[in-house]
C-alpha positions in Angstrom: 131.6 161.4 102.0 135.4 161.9 100.4 137.2 165.2 101.3 140.6 164.2 99.0 142.4 165.7 102.1 145.1 164.2 104.8 144.6 163.6 107.9 146.9 165.7 110.4 146.1 163.6 113.7 142.5 164.5 113.9 142.1 166.9 111.6 141.5 167.4 108.0 144.1 169.6 105.9 144.9 170.7 102.3 147.6 172.8 101.9 148.8 171.9 98.2 147.6 172.8 94.7 149.0 169.3 93.0 146.8 166.7 93.0 145.8 163.1 91.5 142.7 161.0 91.2 142.7 157.3 92.1 141.5 155.0 89.0 138.8 152.0 88.3 140.2 149.5 86.1 137.0 148.0 85.4 136.0 151.1 83.5 138.9 152.1 82.7 138.3 155.4 83.9 139.2 157.8 86.7 137.3 158.1 89.7 135.9 161.6 90.0 137.4 162.5 93.9 140.4 164.8 93.5 142.9 164.1 96.0 145.3 166.7 97.4 148.8 165.8 98.1 150.6 166.5 101.1 153.0 169.2 101.5 156.3 169.1 103.5 155.0 171.2 106.2 151.9 168.5 106.3 154.5 166.4 107.0 156.4 167.4 109.7 153.2 168.4 111.6 152.2 165.3 111.5 155.2 163.7 112.5 155.7 166.5 115.3 152.2 165.4 116.2 153.0 161.7 116.4 156.0 162.2 118.4 154.3 164.5 120.9 151.6 161.5 121.1 153.6 159.2 122.0 155.1 160.6 125.3 151.1 159.7 126.5 150.6 157.0 124.2 153.4 155.1 125.2 152.3 154.4 128.7 148.5 154.3 128.2 147.3 150.6 130.1 146.9 147.9 127.9 142.8 147.6 128.4 143.0 151.3 127.0 144.8 150.6 123.9 142.4 147.3 123.2 139.2 149.5 123.5 141.3 151.9 121.1 141.6 148.9 118.7 138.3 147.4 119.2 136.8 151.0 118.3 138.9 150.8 115.1 137.3 147.5 114.4 133.9 148.5 115.1 133.8 152.1 113.5 135.0 150.0 109.9 132.2 147.9 110.2 129.9 150.9 110.5 131.1 152.2 107.2 129.2 149.4 105.9 128.6 149.1 102.0 130.3 152.4 101.0 133.6 151.3 102.2 132.8 148.0 100.0 132.2 150.1 96.9 135.1 152.2 97.3 137.3 149.4 97.1 136.0 147.6 94.4 136.1 151.0 92.6 139.7 151.4 93.2 141.0 147.9 92.8 139.0 146.4 90.1 138.6 143.4 92.9 135.4 141.8 93.6 133.0 142.2 96.4 133.6 139.2 97.7 137.2 139.9 98.3 136.4 143.3 99.6 134.1 141.5 102.2 137.2 139.0 102.6 139.7 141.2 103.3 137.4 143.4 105.5 137.0 140.7 107.9 140.5 140.1 107.6 141.3 143.4 108.5 138.9 143.4 111.6 140.1 140.0 112.8 143.4 141.5 113.2 142.5 144.5 114.9 140.4 142.2 117.5 143.6 139.4 118.0 145.6 142.5 118.9 143.4 144.4 121.1 143.0 140.5 122.9 146.8 140.4 122.8 147.4 143.9 124.7 144.3 143.4 126.9 146.1 140.1 128.4 149.5 141.9 128.5 151.9 139.2 128.5 153.5 140.2 125.3 155.6 142.8 126.7 157.9 139.6 128.0 158.5 140.9 131.8 162.0 139.0 132.8 163.2 139.8 136.1 166.2 138.4 137.6 166.0 139.2 141.6 169.0 140.5 143.5 171.5 138.0 145.7 173.2 140.7 147.5 175.2 137.8 149.7 176.5 136.3 146.1 180.2 135.7 146.7 182.6 137.0 145.4 180.3 139.7 143.9 176.5 140.5 144.8 174.1 140.0 142.2 171.9 143.6 141.1 168.3 143.4 140.2 167.5 143.7 137.0 164.3 143.6 135.4 163.6 143.6 131.4 160.7 144.3 129.0 159.7 145.4 125.8 159.0 149.2 124.9 157.6 150.9 122.1 159.9 152.6 119.3 158.3 155.6 118.8 156.6 157.2 115.7 156.0 154.7 113.0 155.2 155.1 109.2 153.4 152.6 107.3 153.5 152.6 103.8 150.2 151.5 102.1 150.2 148.2 99.8 148.8 148.4 96.0 147.3 144.8 96.1 145.8 144.7 100.0 143.5 148.2 100.1 142.3 147.0 103.6 144.5 144.3 105.2 147.7 145.7 104.4 147.2 149.4 104.2 145.6 152.1 106.3 144.1 150.0 109.3 146.4 147.1 107.9 148.7 144.5 109.7 151.5 147.3 110.1 149.1 150.1 111.4 147.5 147.8 114.0 151.0 146.3 115.2 152.7 149.7 115.6 149.6 150.7 117.6 149.1 147.7 119.7 153.2 148.2 120.6 152.6 151.4 121.7 153.7 153.6 118.7 151.9 156.6 117.1 151.5 155.6 113.1 151.6 158.0 109.9 150.2 156.4 107.2 151.6 157.0 103.5 148.1 156.3 101.8 148.8 154.2 98.6 147.7 156.7 95.5 145.6 153.6 94.0 143.2 153.4 96.7 143.4 156.7 98.1 139.3 156.8 98.7 139.4 153.8 100.6 142.3 154.9 102.9 140.7 158.1 103.4 137.2 156.1 104.4 139.4 153.8 107.0 141.6 156.9 108.3 137.9 158.6 109.3 137.3 155.6 111.2 140.4 155.3 112.8 139.9 158.8 113.9 136.3 158.3 115.1 137.9 155.8 117.3 140.5 158.1 118.6 138.2 160.6 119.6 135.7 158.1 121.2 138.4 156.1 123.6 140.1 159.7 123.9 143.4 158.6 122.6 146.1 161.3 122.4 146.0 163.7 119.0 148.2 162.3 116.9 148.4 158.8 117.5 147.3 158.7 114.1 147.7 160.4 110.8 147.0 159.8 107.1 148.8 161.6 104.0 147.7 161.5 100.6 150.5 161.3 98.1 150.6 160.6 94.5 154.6 160.3 93.9 157.3 159.3 95.9 158.2 162.6 97.6 156.0 162.5 100.7 157.1 159.0 101.8 160.9 159.9 101.3 160.3 162.9 103.6 158.7 160.8 106.2 161.5 158.2 106.0 164.2 161.1 107.0 162.2 162.7 109.4 164.5 162.5 112.8 161.3 161.5 114.8 160.0 158.6 112.8 161.5 155.6 114.7 161.0 152.9 112.3 159.0 152.2 109.1 156.7 149.2 107.2 156.3 148.9 103.9 154.5 146.2 101.4 155.7 146.3 97.8 158.2 145.8 95.2 161.8 145.3 95.9 163.0 148.4 93.9 160.4 150.7 96.3 161.7 148.9 99.6 165.2 148.6 99.2 165.0 152.6 98.2 163.4 153.4 101.4 165.8 150.5 103.5 169.0 152.5 101.9 167.1 156.3 102.6 166.8 155.2 106.2 170.3 153.5 106.7 171.9 156.8 105.4 170.0 158.9 108.2 172.3 160.7 111.2 170.4 158.2 113.2 169.5 155.0 111.0 166.3 153.4 111.9 164.5 149.9 110.7 163.1 149.5 107.7 160.7 146.2 107.9 159.9 145.8 103.9 157.9 143.0 102.8 159.2 143.1 99.2 159.6 140.2 96.1 158.8 136.2 96.3 158.2 134.1 93.3 157.5 131.1 96.4 158.8 128.2 94.7 156.6 124.9 94.4 158.8 121.7 94.3 156.9 118.7 93.3 158.7 115.4 93.5 158.4 112.4 90.9 155.6 110.2 93.3 153.2 112.8 93.7 153.3 113.7 89.9 152.9 109.6 89.0 149.6 109.8 91.1 148.1 113.1 91.5 149.2 115.0 88.6 145.3 115.9 87.6 144.5 117.2 91.2 147.6 119.0 91.9 147.8 120.8 87.7 143.8 122.3 88.9 144.8 123.1 92.5 148.1 125.2 91.1 146.2 126.7 88.1 143.8 128.0 90.6 146.2 129.4 92.6 148.1 131.2 90.0 145.3 133.1 88.8 143.4 133.7 91.9 143.3 137.4 92.3 144.8 137.9 89.1 148.2 136.7 90.6 148.7 139.8 92.4 149.7 138.1 96.0 153.0 137.9 97.2 152.6 134.3 98.0 151.5 133.6 94.2 153.4 130.4 93.3 155.6 132.1 90.6 158.1 129.0 90.3 157.5 125.0 89.5 160.4 122.9 90.2 160.5 119.0 89.0 162.6 116.4 87.8 162.5 115.7 84.0 160.8 112.8 83.3 157.5 111.7 81.7 155.1 112.2 84.7 156.6 116.0 84.8 155.8 116.3 80.8 152.2 115.1 81.7 151.9 117.6 84.3 152.9 120.4 82.3 150.1 119.7 79.5 147.7 119.3 82.4 148.7 122.2 84.0 148.7 124.3 80.7 145.0 122.8 80.1 144.0 124.0 83.7 145.3 127.7 82.8 143.9 127.9 79.7 140.4 126.9 81.3 140.4 130.0 83.6 139.0 133.3 82.3 141.4 136.6 82.5 140.3 139.1 85.4 141.1 142.5 86.2 144.5 144.0 87.3 144.7 146.7 90.1 145.6 149.4 87.9 147.1 150.3 84.1 150.4 150.7 85.7 150.6 147.3 87.6 149.0 145.9 83.8 152.1 147.5 82.0 154.1 146.0 84.5 152.7 142.6 84.0 153.2 143.1 80.2 156.9 144.2 80.6 157.7 141.4 83.0 156.7 138.5 81.0 158.2 140.1 77.7 161.7 140.3 79.5 161.2 136.8 80.8 160.6 135.9 77.0 163.5 137.7 75.7 165.9 134.8 77.6 167.6 131.9 76.1 166.0 128.3 76.8 162.2 129.6 77.7 159.6 127.8 76.3 155.8 129.2 76.3 153.5 126.2 77.3 150.5 128.4 77.3 149.5 131.8 77.1 145.6 132.9 77.0 145.3 134.4 73.6 141.4 135.4 73.5 140.7 139.4 73.5 140.3 140.5 77.2 139.3 144.0 78.4 141.8 146.9 78.8 143.3 146.1 82.0 142.5 142.3 82.4 146.1 140.1 82.3 146.5 137.0 80.2 147.9 133.9 82.1 150.9 132.4 81.2 152.7 129.3 81.8 156.3 128.8 80.7 159.2 126.3 81.3 163.1 125.9 80.8 165.6 123.8 81.4 167.4 123.5 84.9 170.7 125.0 83.5 169.1 127.8 81.8 167.5 128.7 85.0 170.4 128.3 87.2 172.7 130.6 85.0 170.3 133.3 84.4 168.9 135.2 87.4 166.5 137.0 85.2 164.5 134.2 85.2 164.3 134.5 89.2 162.5 138.0 88.8 159.1 138.4 90.1 156.6 138.8 87.3 153.6 140.2 89.8 150.3 138.8 88.2 149.1 135.2 86.6 152.6 134.1 85.6 154.5 131.1 86.3 157.7 128.9 85.4 158.4 125.5 85.5 161.8 124.3 85.8 163.1 120.9 84.7 165.5 119.5 86.3 167.6 116.9 85.2 168.0 115.0 88.9 167.6 115.5 92.4 171.3 117.4 93.0 170.5 119.7 89.9 167.3 120.7 92.1 169.0 121.1 95.1 171.4 123.7 93.2 168.7 125.5 92.1 167.0 126.0 95.2 170.2 127.0 97.0 170.7 129.4 94.2 167.6 131.0 95.0 166.9 134.5 96.5 165.2 134.9 99.8 161.5 133.6 99.6 158.3 134.0 101.8 157.1 130.5 101.1 158.5 127.3 99.6 156.3 123.9 98.9 156.5 120.3 98.8 154.1 118.3 96.9 155.0 114.8 97.7 153.5 111.3 98.4 154.5 110.5 101.9 156.6 107.6 101.1 159.2 109.6 98.9 160.0 112.2 101.3 162.6 110.3 103.3 164.6 110.3 99.8 164.5 113.8 99.8 165.3 115.5 103.0 168.0 117.4 101.2 165.4 119.6 99.4 163.5 120.5 102.3 166.8 121.5 104.2 167.8 123.8 101.2 164.1 125.2 101.2 164.4 126.0 104.9 167.4 128.0 104.2 165.7 130.0 101.5 162.2 130.4 102.9 160.1 131.5 106.0 157.4 129.1 105.5 157.1 125.5 103.9 153.6 123.9 103.2 153.1 120.6 102.4 150.8 119.6 99.7 149.0 122.8 99.5 149.7 125.8 98.1 151.5 129.4 99.2 148.2 131.4 98.7 146.6 132.2 101.9 148.4 133.3 104.9 146.4 132.3 108.0 146.3 135.3 110.8 147.3 133.3 113.7 149.7 133.3 116.4 152.2 130.7 114.6 152.3 132.4 111.3 155.9 133.3 109.9 154.6 136.0 106.9 159.0 136.9 106.2 161.9 135.3 104.4 165.5 135.7 104.0 165.9 138.8 101.8 164.7 140.0 99.3 161.4 138.5 100.7 161.5 140.4 103.8 164.4 143.1 105.1 164.8 141.2 108.4 164.0 137.8 108.3 163.7 137.5 112.1 160.4 138.8 112.1 157.0 138.5 110.3 154.8 141.2 109.1 151.3 138.7 110.2 150.0 137.5 113.3 150.6 138.4 117.0 154.5 138.3 116.5 154.2 141.3 114.0 154.2 143.4 117.1 157.9 142.7 118.0 158.9 144.7 114.8 158.1 147.8 117.1 159.4 147.6 120.1 162.9 146.9 122.1 164.4 145.4 125.3 164.5 147.7 127.9 166.4 147.0 131.2 165.7 148.1 134.6 168.8 147.7 137.3 168.3 148.2 141.2 165.1 150.5 140.4 162.5 151.2 143.2 159.8 148.7 143.2 157.2 152.0 143.3 158.6 153.7 140.2 158.6 150.6 138.1 156.5 149.8 135.2 153.4 147.3 136.3 154.6 144.9 134.3 157.7 144.6 136.6 156.5 145.0 139.9 156.8 142.8 142.8 153.3 142.3 143.2 152.3 141.8 139.6 149.6 143.9 139.5 148.5 143.3 136.0 148.7 139.2 136.4 151.2 138.5 133.6 152.9 135.3 132.9 156.6 136.3 133.5 159.9 134.7 134.0 161.0 135.1 137.5 164.7 134.0 138.5 164.4 131.6 135.0 160.6 130.1 136.1 157.3 131.3 134.2 154.9 132.2 136.7 152.1 134.6 137.4 152.7 134.7 141.2 154.0 137.9 143.5 157.7 138.2 144.2 158.1 138.2 147.8 160.2 140.6 149.6 
């Protein structure tokens, strides 16, 4: 079923002799399919097709886009066990994880289909004219969100479905009216091709313009660089490392016409545990945190990599209990030998730093690509003075920071880099004494969790999956939920425009039945003239 070729619009293509294969980390062996690297010519063809498709796609109705997105969901489901099997072969993840991630992907597609079907997301805002206003007449001003143009999406290594070919970046951009060119991740190119084929089936069944979607194979960085530099590309979505995301951000900024890069990069997701919670619930929270640390082999952007507490006997007892719980958990497979090597390198780099103490590390023999989880600890002052200890170690690794008092805890949080999440574990009766800690976290994260764990990102309207740099490149936006669509649009204004020439969303009679802001009031009513 796999061809190893790229999709240039709806056409399969291979012009390159440069090839690569994906890898089965469970078997520690290459998968059989040969994939062909997209050429510069194929990159240009895909982008030019997207630019041409944009002229049509930007103007199609919300109901047509909804039908397209629902058709993508249907076609992905039709792939059945073939997709799940390929997912597992290329990631080392379990079949239950594959099923869960497919469900998440389908849910995201349906959610955006419902959003564009209803249509009020365009935020139509109208200020009607007042020709008799003194001293100056007021013009008629009408505003709505408009799509940017072709968007490049980089597949993520740790989510072969939910953050890749038909993942959140792709579906939100398509919902906004932007054609998408996916730079498929080399670690799961087979999964990417299967999903791309499903999207192409949906394109053809719903009569979307040729070029509204392309999927390019690449085993290196050249294809991605060419895409970001192409003058017809108007925005980029990326999930991955700080190094990779920053390189794309800098590349986009150096263009003759700079474009936005919405990159989700690194996060160690601080978990603050207050003393009274440790006094009464250390066993329960130790068990919960140990599972959160090791779920998915720690390969989540919301993995709790940093645990912060105040030095006392309760914290010492908690560290002992957490170490016991971490040691009980059987190691699991990482996504790829390269990710396992990076995990091992990150741990080694951290252990070279002064003041670090190993609390527990799994010592039994494991299979080649399995990760040995580790918990370490450090005094607050050492952590505060050493930025290396702040770096993400992608995998099942966490560091406990022992603060001498509340003031040092607040200082440590305030000096952290931007994070996706922050967590407070506390008894209700002690929170009032730690509001400065909450405020410090608010300045460093995009989401705060109370008495839970950061792993698990609910796909819902209120979710914020982003945060101050380097958690994301623009903290004003989320990569999850309906508001992710706002990354791919810009506000556009019509002044004194004839009603019959306006988009339906802005016409007097409101033919789409949208909730609009008219002269500062929200209404679905028509405008009487």
